[in-house]
N, CA, C and O atoms as a Tinker XYZ file with bonds, in Angstrom:
   468  protein
     1  N     -3.710000   56.744000  147.518000    73     2
     2  CA    -5.090000   56.338000  147.688000    64     1     3
     3  C     -5.726000   56.053000  146.326000    63     2     4     5
     4  O     -6.345000   55.005000  146.143000    81     3
     5  N     -5.578000   56.979000  145.365000    73     3     6
     6  CA    -6.146000   56.813000  144.041000    64     5     7
     7  C     -5.481000   55.644000  143.319000    63     6     8     9
     8  O     -6.130000   54.940000  142.545000    81     7
     9  N     -4.203000   55.439000  143.570000    73     7    10
    10  CA    -3.468000   54.340000  142.953000    64     9    11
    11  C     -4.016000   52.987000  143.430000    63    10    12    13
    12  O     -4.094000   52.047000  142.638000    81    11
    13  N     -4.396000   52.873000  144.708000    73    11    14
    14  CA    -4.972000   51.645000  145.245000    64    13    15
    15  C     -6.323000   51.345000  144.605000    63    14    16    17
    16  O     -6.620000   50.189000  144.301000    81    15
    17  N     -7.140000   52.369000  144.399000    73    15    18
    18  CA    -8.447000   52.177000  143.751000    64    17    19
    19  C     -8.263000   51.711000  142.314000    63    18    20    21
    20  O     -8.992000   50.839000  141.840000    81    19
    21  N     -7.297000   52.288000  141.626000    73    19    22
    22  CA    -7.033000   51.902000  140.249000    64    21    23
    23  C     -6.579000   50.446000  140.177000    63    22    24    25
    24  O     -7.026000   49.704000  139.303000    81    23
    25  N     -5.708000   50.035000  141.073000    73    23    26
    26  CA    -5.258000   48.639000  141.111000    64    25    27
    27  C     -6.432000   47.702000  141.402000    63    26    28    29
    28  O     -6.535000   46.627000  140.811000    81    27
    29  N     -7.309000   48.111000  142.310000    73    27    30
    30  CA    -8.480000   47.302000  142.646000    64    29    31
    31  C     -9.399000   47.153000  141.424000    63    30    32    33
    32  O     -9.864000   46.052000  141.128000    81    31
    33  N     -9.658000   48.256000  140.719000    73    31    34
    34  CA   -10.511000   48.223000  139.530000    64    33    35
    35  C     -9.888000   47.342000  138.449000    63    34    36    37
    36  O    -10.594000   46.579000  137.790000    81    35
    37  N     -8.577000   47.442000  138.264000    73    35    38
    38  CA    -7.897000   46.615000  137.271000    64    37    39
    39  C     -7.982000   45.134000  137.648000    63    38    40    41
    40  O     -8.191000   44.289000  136.777000    81    39
    41  N     -7.823000   44.813000  138.921000    73    39    42
    42  CA    -7.904000   43.419000  139.369000    64    41    43
    43  C     -9.300000   42.854000  139.164000    63    42    44    45
    44  O     -9.450000   41.726000  138.695000    81    43
    45  N    -10.326000   43.630000  139.512000    73    43    46
    46  CA   -11.712000   43.178000  139.340000    64    45    47
    47  C    -12.023000   43.010000  137.853000    63    46    48    49
    48  O    -12.644000   42.022000  137.460000    81    47
    49  N    -11.603000   43.951000  137.035000    73    47    50
    50  CA   -11.833000   43.864000  135.594000    64    49    51
    51  C    -11.145000   42.635000  135.008000    63    50    52    53
    52  O    -11.733000   41.934000  134.184000    81    51
    53  N     -9.928000   42.370000  135.414000    73    51    54
    54  CA    -9.201000   41.181000  134.952000    64    53    55
    55  C     -9.883000   39.896000  135.380000    63    54    56    57
    56  O     -9.967000   38.945000  134.603000    81    55
    57  N    -10.369000   39.864000  136.609000    73    55    58
    58  CA   -11.076000   38.683000  137.112000    64    57    59
    59  C    -12.366000   38.449000  136.333000    63    58    60    61
    60  O    -12.670000   37.315000  135.961000    81    59
    61  N    -13.125000   39.513000  136.084000    73    59    62
    62  CA   -14.363000   39.384000  135.311000    64    61    63
    63  C    -14.087000   38.903000  133.884000    63    62    64    65
    64  O    -14.834000   38.082000  133.352000    81    63
    65  N    -13.033000   39.405000  133.272000    73    63    66
    66  CA   -12.677000   38.968000  131.920000    64    65    67
    67  C    -12.308000   37.490000  131.912000    63    66    68    69
    68  O    -12.731000   36.749000  131.025000    81    67
    69  N    -11.530000   37.060000  132.883000    73    67    70
    70  CA   -11.145000   35.644000  132.975000    64    69    71
    71  C    -12.355000   34.751000  133.194000    63    70    72    73
    72  O    -12.444000   33.673000  132.606000    81    71
    73  N    -13.292000   35.189000  134.039000    73    71    74
    74  CA   -14.501000   34.400000  134.289000    64    73    75
    75  C    -15.362000   34.315000  133.029000    63    74    76    77
    76  O    -15.935000   33.265000  132.738000    81    75
    77  N    -15.454000   35.403000  132.291000    73    75    78
    78  CA   -16.234000   35.409000  131.049000    64    77    79
    79  C    -15.651000   34.422000  130.044000    63    78    80    81
    80  O    -16.389000   33.670000  129.408000    81    79
    81  N    -14.345000   34.423000  129.902000    73    79    82
    82  CA   -13.683000   33.491000  128.991000    64    81    83
    83  C    -13.907000   32.058000  129.450000    63    82    84    85
    84  O    -14.210000   31.192000  128.629000    81    83
    85  N    -13.764000   31.794000  130.726000    73    83    86
    86  CA   -13.957000   30.451000  131.257000    64    85    87
    87  C    -15.376000   29.963000  131.025000    63    86    88    89
    88  O    -15.571000   28.828000  130.589000    81    87
    89  N    -16.362000   30.788000  131.304000    73    87    90
    90  CA   -17.760000   30.396000  131.124000    64    89    91
    91  C    -18.057000   30.148000  129.650000    63    90    92    93
    92  O    -18.744000   29.180000  129.321000    81    91
    93  N    -17.557000   30.996000  128.757000    73    91    94
    94  CA   -17.821000   30.793000  127.330000    64    93    95
    95  C    -17.154000   29.517000  126.833000    63    94    96    97
    96  O    -17.694000   28.854000  125.947000    81    95
    97  N    -16.007000   29.159000  127.372000    73    95    98
    98  CA   -15.348000   27.918000  126.985000    64    97    99
    99  C    -16.134000   26.709000  127.479000    63    98   100   101
   100  O    -16.173000   25.682000  126.801000    81    99
   101  N    -16.746000   26.812000  128.624000    73    99   102
   102  CA   -17.523000   25.706000  129.157000    64   101   103
   103  C    -18.759000   25.418000  128.319000    63   102   104   105
   104  O    -19.203000   24.271000  128.266000    81   103
   105  N    -19.323000   26.415000  127.668000    73   103   106
   106  CA   -20.540000   26.238000  126.893000    64   105   107
   107  C    -20.272000   25.860000  125.447000    63   106   108   109
   108  O    -21.196000   25.419000  124.763000    81   107
   109  N    -19.072000   26.010000  124.957000    73   107   110
   110  CA   -18.755000   25.694000  123.572000    64   109   111
   111  C    -17.961000   24.394000  123.514000    63   110   112   113
   112  O    -16.808000   24.344000  123.942000    81   111
   113  N    -18.587000   23.340000  122.981000    73   111   114
   114  CA   -17.868000   22.060000  122.925000    64   113   115
   115  C    -16.715000   22.117000  121.929000    63   114   116   117
   116  O    -16.788000   22.830000  120.928000    81   115
   117  N    -15.666000   21.375000  122.200000    73   115   118
   118  CA   -14.531000   21.279000  121.290000    64   117   119
   119  C    -14.832000   20.172000  120.288000    63   118   120   121
   120  O    -14.759000   18.988000  120.617000    81   119
   121  N    -15.170000   20.566000  119.065000    73   119   122
   122  CA   -15.561000   19.590000  118.051000    64   121   123
   123  C    -14.463000   19.353000  117.021000    63   122   124   125
   124  O    -14.697000   18.689000  116.012000    81   123
   125  N    -13.264000   19.889000  117.264000    73   123   126
   126  CA   -12.184000   19.701000  116.302000    64   125   127
   127  C    -11.913000   18.218000  116.110000    63   126   128   129
   128  O    -12.014000   17.420000  117.043000    81   127
   129  N    -11.568000   17.873000  114.889000    73   127   130
   130  CA   -11.273000   16.486000  114.563000    64   129   131
   131  C    -12.098000   16.010000  113.380000    63   130   132   133
   132  O    -12.802000   16.783000  112.731000    81   131
   133  N    -11.989000   14.729000  113.124000    73   131   134
   134  CA   -12.648000   14.098000  111.973000    64   133   135
   135  C    -13.806000   13.244000  112.478000    63   134   136   137
   136  O    -13.643000   12.460000  113.413000    81   135
   137  N    -14.968000   13.396000  111.861000    73   135   138
   138  CA   -16.193000   12.726000  112.285000    64   137   139
   139  C    -16.861000   12.052000  111.089000    63   138   140   141
   140  O    -16.864000   12.591000  109.983000    81   139
   141  N    -17.433000   10.854000  111.325000    73   139   142
   142  CA   -18.176000   10.155000  110.277000    64   141   143
   143  C    -19.609000    9.946000  110.735000    63   142   144   145
   144  O    -19.863000    9.579000  111.883000    81   143
   145  N    -20.545000   10.187000  109.817000    73   143   146
   146  CA   -21.958000   10.004000  110.117000    64   145   147
   147  C    -22.216000    8.542000  110.484000    63   146   148   149
   148  O    -21.700000    7.632000  109.836000    81   147
   149  N    -23.017000    8.325000  111.529000    73   147   150
   150  CA   -23.235000    6.958000  112.014000    64   149   151
   151  C    -24.089000    6.122000  111.075000    63   150   152   153
   152  O    -23.963000    4.898000  111.070000    81   151
   153  N    -24.954000    6.745000  110.279000    73   151   154
   154  CA   -25.833000    5.997000  109.373000    64   153   155
   155  C    -25.552000    6.305000  107.905000    63   154   156   157
   156  O    -26.436000    6.202000  107.054000    81   155
   157  N    -24.340000    6.676000  107.632000    73   155   158
   158  CA   -23.984000    7.013000  106.257000    64   157   159
   159  C    -22.482000    7.072000  106.096000    63   158   160   161
   160  O    -21.723000    6.660000  106.973000    81   159
   161  N    -22.073000    7.594000  104.952000    73   159   162
   162  CA   -20.642000    7.697000  104.651000    64   161   163
   163  C    -20.119000    9.115000  104.795000    63   162   164   165
   164  O    -18.924000    9.349000  104.614000    81   163
   165  N    -20.988000   10.069000  105.118000    73   163   166
   166  CA   -20.573000   11.475000  105.204000    64   165   167
   167  C    -19.464000   11.655000  106.235000    63   166   168   169
   168  O    -19.483000   11.055000  107.310000    81   167
   169  N    -18.509000   12.489000  105.880000    73   167   170
   170  CA   -17.371000   12.820000  106.748000    64   169   171
   171  C    -17.344000   14.336000  106.907000    63   170   172   173
   172  O    -17.545000   15.070000  105.939000    81   171
   173  N    -17.098000   14.797000  108.117000    73   171   174
   174  CA   -16.880000   16.227000  108.344000    64   173   175
   175  C    -15.651000   16.372000  109.232000    63   174   176   177
   176  O    -15.466000   15.628000  110.195000    81   175
   177  N    -14.824000   17.338000  108.888000    73   175   178
   178  CA   -13.607000   17.582000  109.661000    64   177   179
   179  C    -13.562000   19.039000  110.082000    63   178   180   181
   180  O    -13.660000   19.946000  109.256000    81   179
   181  N    -13.410000   19.248000  111.394000    73   179   182
   182  CA   -13.308000   20.584000  111.970000    64   181   183
   183  C    -11.859000   20.838000  112.341000    63   182   184   185
   184  O    -11.230000   20.033000  113.029000    81   183
   185  N    -11.331000   21.973000  111.876000    73   183   186
   186  CA    -9.926000   22.320000  112.107000    64   185   187
   187  C     -9.809000   23.369000  113.207000    63   186   188   189
   188  O    -10.767000   24.086000  113.497000    81   187
   189  N     -8.634000   23.455000  113.812000    73   187   190
   190  CA    -8.365000   24.407000  114.895000    64   189   191
   191  C     -8.549000   25.866000  114.485000    63   190   192   193
   192  O     -8.816000   26.718000  115.333000    81   191
   193  N     -8.412000   26.157000  113.204000    73   191   194
   194  CA    -8.527000   27.542000  112.735000    64   193   195
   195  C     -9.968000   27.921000  112.382000    63   194   196   197
   196  O    -10.193000   28.917000  111.694000    81   195
   197  N    -10.943000   27.134000  112.849000    73   195   198
   198  CA   -12.374000   27.366000  112.630000    64   197   199
   199  C    -12.778000   27.260000  111.161000    63   198   200   201
   200  O    -13.692000   27.946000  110.704000    81   199
   201  N    -12.088000   26.396000  110.436000    73   199   202
   202  CA   -12.526000   26.023000  109.098000    64   201   203
   203  C    -13.004000   24.580000  109.173000    63   202   204   205
   204  O    -12.650000   23.843000  110.093000    81   203
   205  N    -13.806000   24.188000  108.198000    73   203   206
   206  CA   -14.258000   22.807000  108.138000    64   205   207
   207  C    -14.286000   22.355000  106.689000    63   206   208   209
   208  O    -14.334000   23.175000  105.772000    81   207
   209  N    -14.256000   21.052000  106.490000    73   207   210
   210  CA   -14.435000   20.466000  105.171000    64   209   211
   211  C    -15.304000   19.234000  105.356000    63   210   212   213
   212  O    -15.222000   18.553000  106.378000    81   211
   213  N    -16.136000   18.954000  104.365000    73   211   214
   214  CA   -17.050000   17.838000  104.466000    64   213   215
   215  C    -17.286000   17.221000  103.097000    63   214   216   217
   216  O    -17.198000   17.891000  102.067000    81   215
   217  N    -17.585000   15.933000  103.112000    73   215   218
   218  CA   -18.035000   15.213000  101.935000    64   217   219
   219  C    -19.306000   14.499000  102.354000    63   218   220   221
   220  O    -19.296000   13.685000  103.277000    81   219
   221  N    -20.421000   14.813000  101.660000    73   219   222
   222  CA   -21.699000   14.224000  102.069000    64   221   223
   223  C    -21.857000   12.803000  101.525000    63   222   224   225
   224  O    -20.949000   12.279000  100.880000    81   223
   225  N    -22.992000   12.192000  101.780000    73   223   226
   226  CA   -23.238000   10.799000  101.382000    64   225   227
   227  C    -23.262000   10.602000   99.873000    63   226   228   229
   228  O    -23.102000    9.477000   99.399000    81   227
   229  N    -23.457000   11.668000   99.112000    73   227   230
   230  CA   -23.471000   11.566000   97.649000    64   229   231
   231  C    -22.142000   11.990000   97.037000    63   230   232   233
   232  O    -22.027000   12.063000   95.813000    81   231
   233  N    -21.138000   12.272000   97.861000    73   231   234
   234  CA   -19.816000   12.633000   97.367000    64   233   235
   235  C    -19.603000   14.110000   97.113000    63   234   236   237
   236  O    -18.561000   14.494000   96.583000    81   235
   237  N    -20.572000   14.959000   97.481000    73   235   238
   238  CA   -20.431000   16.402000   97.304000    64   237   239
   239  C    -19.509000   16.966000   98.378000    63   238   240   241
   240  O    -19.752000   16.785000   99.571000    81   239
   241  N    -18.458000   17.647000   97.955000    73   239   242
   242  CA   -17.491000   18.233000   98.882000    64   241   243
   243  C    -17.804000   19.710000   99.093000    63   242   244   245
   244  O    -18.047000   20.443000   98.134000    81   243
   245  N    -17.798000   20.140000  100.343000    73   243   246
   246  CA   -18.001000   21.537000  100.719000    64   245   247
   247  C    -16.969000   21.916000  101.759000    63   246   248   249
   248  O    -16.418000   21.059000  102.449000    81   247
   249  N    -16.714000   23.208000  101.863000    73   247   250
   250  CA   -15.837000   23.697000  102.924000    64   249   251
   251  C    -16.253000   25.108000  103.280000    63   250   252   253
   252  O    -17.020000   25.746000  102.559000    81   251
   253  N    -15.745000   25.581000  104.390000    73   251   254
   254  CA   -16.065000   26.933000  104.833000    64   253   255
   255  C    -15.516000   27.174000  106.215000    63   254   256   257
   256  O    -14.538000   26.557000  106.636000    81   255
   257  N    -16.164000   28.084000  106.912000    73   255   258
   258  CA   -15.768000   28.405000  108.282000    64   257   259
   259  C    -16.936000   28.121000  109.209000    63   258   260   261
   260  O    -18.076000   27.963000  108.771000    81   259
   261  N    -16.633000   28.060000  110.498000    73   259   262
   262  CA   -17.687000   27.841000  111.485000    64   261   263
   263  C    -17.363000   28.583000  112.767000    63   262   264   265
   264  O    -16.205000   28.865000  113.075000    81   263
   265  N    -18.417000   28.889000  113.502000    73   263   266
   266  CA   -18.289000   29.432000  114.851000    64   265   267
   267  C    -19.292000   28.701000  115.723000    63   266   268   269
   268  O    -20.294000   28.183000  115.231000    81   267
   269  N    -19.022000   28.664000  117.003000    73   267   270
   270  CA   -19.961000   28.084000  117.968000    64   269   271
   271  C    -20.239000   29.146000  119.015000    63   270   272   273
   272  O    -19.317000   29.660000  119.649000    81   271
   273  N    -21.511000   29.475000  119.195000    73   271   274
   274  CA   -21.835000   30.477000  120.204000    64   273   275
   275  C    -21.984000   29.823000  121.577000    63   274   276   277
   276  O    -21.938000   28.598000  121.692000    81   275
   277  N    -22.161000   30.630000  122.605000    73   275   278
   278  CA   -22.201000   30.099000  123.968000    64   277   279
   279  C    -23.509000   29.381000  124.281000    63   278   280   281
   280  O    -23.670000   28.866000  125.388000    81   279
   281  N    -24.447000   29.334000  123.338000    73   279   282
   282  CA   -25.686000   28.583000  123.527000    64   281   283
   283  C    -25.613000   27.204000  122.866000    63   282   284   285
   284  O    -26.584000   26.448000  122.892000    81   283
   285  N    -24.460000   26.882000  122.275000    73   283   286
   286  CA   -24.293000   25.578000  121.655000    64   285   287
   287  C    -24.799000   25.500000  120.228000    63   286   288   289
   288  O    -25.137000   24.418000  119.749000    81   287
   289  N    -24.856000   26.627000  119.545000    73   287   290
   290  CA   -25.262000   26.627000  118.141000    64   289   291
   291  C    -24.028000   26.826000  117.277000    63   290   292   293
   292  O    -23.260000   27.768000  117.474000    81   291
   293  N    -23.849000   25.929000  116.323000    73   291   294
   294  CA   -22.751000   26.075000  115.374000    64   293   295
   295  C    -23.301000   26.767000  114.132000    63   294   296   297
   296  O    -24.372000   26.422000  113.632000    81   295
   297  N    -22.544000   27.753000  113.645000    73   295   298
   298  CA   -22.922000   28.522000  112.469000    64   297   299
   299  C    -21.919000   28.190000  111.361000    63   298   300   301
   300  O    -20.759000   28.599000  111.417000    81   299
   301  N    -22.383000   27.445000  110.355000    73   299   302
   302  CA   -21.551000   27.091000  109.205000    64   301   303
   303  C    -21.687000   28.182000  108.155000    63   302   304   305
   304  O    -22.801000   28.584000  107.818000    81   303
   305  N    -20.564000   28.664000  107.637000    73   303   306
   306  CA   -20.565000   29.644000  106.545000    64   305   307
   307  C    -19.862000   29.005000  105.355000    63   306   308   309
   308  O    -18.673000   28.689000  105.396000    81   307
   309  N    -20.650000   28.827000  104.287000    73   307   310
   310  CA   -20.168000   28.124000  103.103000    64   309   311
   311  C    -20.188000   29.080000  101.924000    63   310   312   313
   312  O    -21.202000   29.728000  101.664000    81   311
   313  N    -19.071000   29.170000  101.207000    73   311   314
   314  CA   -19.017000   29.984000   99.986000    64   313   315
   315  C    -19.571000   29.160000   98.836000    63   314   316   317
   316  O    -19.150000   28.025000   98.614000    81   315
   317  N    -20.520000   29.740000   98.103000    73   315   318
   318  CA   -21.089000   29.049000   96.950000    64   317   319
   319  C    -20.220000   29.305000   95.725000    63   318   320   321
   320  O    -19.331000   30.156000   95.745000    81   319
   321  N    -20.491000   28.552000   94.656000    73   319   322
   322  CA   -19.748000   28.742000   93.405000    64   321   323
   323  C    -19.971000   30.140000   92.825000    63   322   324   325
   324  O    -19.130000   30.652000   92.085000    81   323
   325  N    -21.114000   30.755000   93.167000    73   323   326
   326  CA   -21.419000   32.098000   92.678000    64   325   327
   327  C    -20.741000   33.182000   93.511000    63   326   328   329
   328  O    -20.898000   34.367000   93.216000    81   327
   329  N    -19.989000   32.802000   94.546000    73   327   330
   330  CA   -19.293000   33.773000   95.380000    64   329   331
   331  C    -20.098000   34.284000   96.561000    63   330   332   333
   332  O    -19.609000   35.112000   97.330000    81   331
   333  N    -21.313000   33.810000   96.715000    73   331   334
   334  CA   -22.136000   34.214000   97.850000    64   333   335
   335  C    -21.837000   33.320000   99.043000    63   334   336   337
   336  O    -21.266000   32.239000   98.897000    81   335
   337  N    -22.232000   33.783000  100.225000    73   335   338
   338  CA   -22.029000   33.002000  101.438000    64   337   339
   339  C    -23.377000   32.525000  101.956000    63   338   340   341
   340  O    -24.306000   33.313000  102.136000    81   339
   341  N    -23.467000   31.231000  102.190000    73   339   342
   342  CA   -24.674000   30.642000  102.763000    64   341   343
   343  C    -24.363000   30.262000  104.205000    63   342   344   345
   344  O    -23.302000   29.706000  104.491000    81   343
   345  N    -25.288000   30.562000  105.110000    73   343   346
   346  CA   -25.106000   30.215000  106.513000    64   345   347
   347  C    -26.121000   29.150000  106.898000    63   346   348   349
   348  O    -27.311000   29.279000  106.613000    81   347
   349  N    -25.638000   28.098000  107.550000    73   347   350
   350  CA   -26.492000   27.027000  108.062000    64   349   351
   351  C    -26.225000   26.931000  109.555000    63   350   352   353
   352  O    -25.073000   26.874000  109.986000    81   351
   353  N    -27.294000   26.914000  110.341000    73   351   354
   354  CA   -27.177000   26.856000  111.799000    64   353   355
   355  C    -27.681000   25.519000  112.317000    63   354   356   357
   356  O    -28.640000   24.956000  111.789000    81   355
   357  N    -27.027000   25.020000  113.351000    73   355   358
   358  CA   -27.457000   23.776000  113.982000    64   357   359
   359  C    -27.055000   23.796000  115.454000    63   358   360   361
   360  O    -25.981000   24.277000  115.814000    81   359
   361  N    -27.934000   23.267000  116.288000    73   359   362
   362  CA   -27.548000   23.047000  117.684000    64   361   363
   363  C    -26.581000   21.875000  117.684000    63   362   364   365
   364  O    -26.774000   20.901000  116.955000    81   363
   365  N    -25.554000   21.969000  118.495000    73   363   366
   366  CA   -24.568000   20.898000  118.548000    64   365   367
   367  C    -24.462000   20.388000  119.972000    63   366   368   369
   368  O    -24.422000   21.161000  120.930000    81   367
   369  N    -24.417000   19.072000  120.089000    73   367   370
   370  CA   -24.196000   18.425000  121.383000    64   369   371
   371  C    -23.083000   17.409000  121.214000    63   370   372   373
   372  O    -22.995000   16.726000  120.194000    81   371
   373  N    -22.243000   17.318000  122.217000    73   371   374
   374  CA   -21.110000   16.403000  122.187000    64   373   375
   375  C    -21.197000   15.495000  123.397000    63   374   376   377
   376  O    -21.182000   15.957000  124.538000    81   375
   377  N    -21.289000   14.191000  123.136000    73   375   378
   378  CA   -21.308000   13.177000  124.194000    64   377   379
   379  C    -20.180000   12.204000  123.917000    63   378   380   381
   380  O    -20.273000   11.358000  123.028000    81   379
   381  N    -19.108000   12.337000  124.693000    73   379   382
   382  CA   -17.907000   11.517000  124.544000    64   381   383
   383  C    -17.443000   11.541000  123.096000    63   382   384   385
   384  O    -16.891000   12.550000  122.657000    81   383
   385  N    -17.648000   10.456000  122.327000    73   383   386
   386  CA   -17.177000   10.446000  120.940000    64   385   387
   387  C    -18.328000   10.558000  119.936000    63   386   388   389
   388  O    -18.162000   10.216000  118.765000    81   387
   389  N    -19.498000   11.035000  120.388000    73   387   390
   390  CA   -20.638000   11.219000  119.494000    64   389   391
   391  C    -20.982000   12.704000  119.392000    63   390   392   393
   392  O    -21.121000   13.397000  120.400000    81   391
   393  N    -21.115000   13.172000  118.157000    73   391   394
   394  CA   -21.449000   14.556000  117.855000    64   393   395
   395  C    -22.836000   14.568000  117.222000    63   394   396   397
   396  O    -23.074000   13.869000  116.236000    81   395
   397  N    -23.757000   15.360000  117.782000    73   395   398
   398  CA   -25.136000   15.385000  117.311000    64   397   399
   399  C    -25.480000   16.803000  116.865000    63   398   400   401
   400  O    -25.304000   17.764000  117.613000    81   399
   401  N    -25.976000   16.915000  115.622000    73   399   402
   402  CA   -26.427000   18.187000  115.083000    64   401   403
   403  C    -27.941000   18.168000  114.944000    63   402   404   405
   404  O    -28.501000   17.207000  114.417000    81   403
   405  N    -28.609000   19.219000  115.411000    73   403   406
   406  CA   -30.037000   19.453000  115.175000    64   405   407
   407  C    -30.120000   20.705000  114.309000    63   406   408   409
   408  O    -29.869000   21.811000  114.788000    81   407
   409  N    -30.471000   20.534000  113.039000    73   407   410
   410  CA   -30.521000   21.652000  112.103000    64   409   411
   411  C    -31.821000   22.413000  112.273000    63   410   412   413
   412  O    -32.904000   21.831000  112.202000    81   411
   413  N    -31.714000   23.715000  112.498000    73   411   414
   414  CA   -32.881000   24.532000  112.824000    64   413   415
   415  C    -33.824000   24.729000  111.642000    63   414   416   417
   416  O    -35.028000   24.878000  111.847000    81   415
   417  N    -33.317000   24.735000  110.425000    73   415   418
   418  CA   -34.189000   25.006000  109.279000    64   417   419
   419  C    -34.982000   23.787000  108.816000    63   418   420   421
   420  O    -36.024000   23.946000  108.180000    81   419
   421  N    -34.512000   22.565000  109.120000    73   419   422
   422  CA   -35.185000   21.357000  108.641000    64   421   423
   423  C    -35.617000   20.411000  109.760000    63   422   424   425
   424  O    -36.304000   19.424000  109.498000    81   423
   425  N    -35.231000   20.694000  110.985000    73   423   426
   426  CA   -35.459000   19.789000  112.121000    64   425   427
   427  C    -34.767000   18.439000  111.948000    63   426   428   429
   428  O    -35.087000   17.480000  112.649000    81   427
   429  N    -33.825000   18.367000  111.018000    73   427   430
   430  CA   -33.076000   17.140000  110.777000    64   429   431
   431  C    -32.044000   16.938000  111.888000    63   430   432   433
   432  O    -31.467000   17.899000  112.397000    81   431
   433  N    -31.825000   15.688000  112.249000    73   431   434
   434  CA   -30.821000   15.331000  113.247000    64   433   435
   435  C    -29.774000   14.455000  112.580000    63   434   436   437
   436  O    -30.112000   13.469000  111.926000    81   435
   437  N    -28.508000   14.807000  112.741000    73   435   438
   438  CA   -27.408000   14.005000  112.199000    64   437   439
   439  C    -26.492000   13.635000  113.348000    63   438   440   441
   440  O    -26.180000   14.464000  114.203000    81   439
   441  N    -26.061000   12.375000  113.359000    73   439   442
   442  CA   -25.176000   11.873000  114.411000    64   441   443
   443  C    -23.854000   11.416000  113.764000    63   442   444   445
   444  O    -23.841000   10.762000  112.722000    81   443
   445  N    -22.763000   11.782000  114.415000    73   443   446
   446  CA   -21.431000   11.453000  113.934000    64   445   447
   447  C    -20.613000   10.813000  115.048000    63   446   448   449
   448  O    -20.806000   11.114000  116.226000    81   447
   449  N    -19.706000    9.934000  114.667000    73   447   450
   450  CA   -18.741000    9.329000  115.587000    64   449   451
   451  C    -17.358000    9.829000  115.227000    63   450   452   453
   452  O    -17.035000   10.009000  114.053000    81   451
   453  N    -16.545000   10.052000  116.249000    73   451   454
   454  CA   -15.163000   10.516000  116.025000    64   453   455
   455  C    -14.363000    9.394000  115.387000    63   454   456   457
   456  O    -14.449000    8.241000  115.809000    81   455
   457  N    -13.583000    9.735000  114.366000    73   455   458
   458  CA   -12.716000    8.777000  113.699000    64   457   459
   459  C    -11.303000    9.323000  113.676000    63   458   460   461
   460  O    -11.086000   10.532000  113.750000    81   459
   461  N    -10.371000    8.438000  113.574000    73   459   462
   462  CA    -8.957000    8.822000  113.490000    64   461   463
   463  C     -8.671000    9.348000  112.094000    63   462   464   465
   464  O     -9.277000    8.893000  111.124000    81   463
   465  N     -7.746000   10.309000  111.983000    73   463   466
   466  CA    -7.425000   10.871000  110.662000    64   465   467
   467  C     -6.801000    9.862000  109.721000    63   466   468
   468  O     -6.482000   10.196000  108.580000    81   467
């Protein structure tokens, strides 16, 4: 009798864990790949290991790590030359081959198109 209850609890717990993973995957867009700004020359590349590298319109190269939460906010973590970490947050939306960032600190909007490596 106790063994049946334990199996039931394990099955329910496993199902809840699977549903949580599925729901979190549905809310986090897959932005891996190489993207170019639609109105500039900036390039950003997101890697499978949650690192990114970018070159802005003035040729400044940066790299770091990123995470995307289940609300669609990407958190960029960039190491500065002084060894400190700067975090930049932006809402991210993905529409087919267009990636749109809304930066929370400046209200700036940047649009990127997917490009081949």
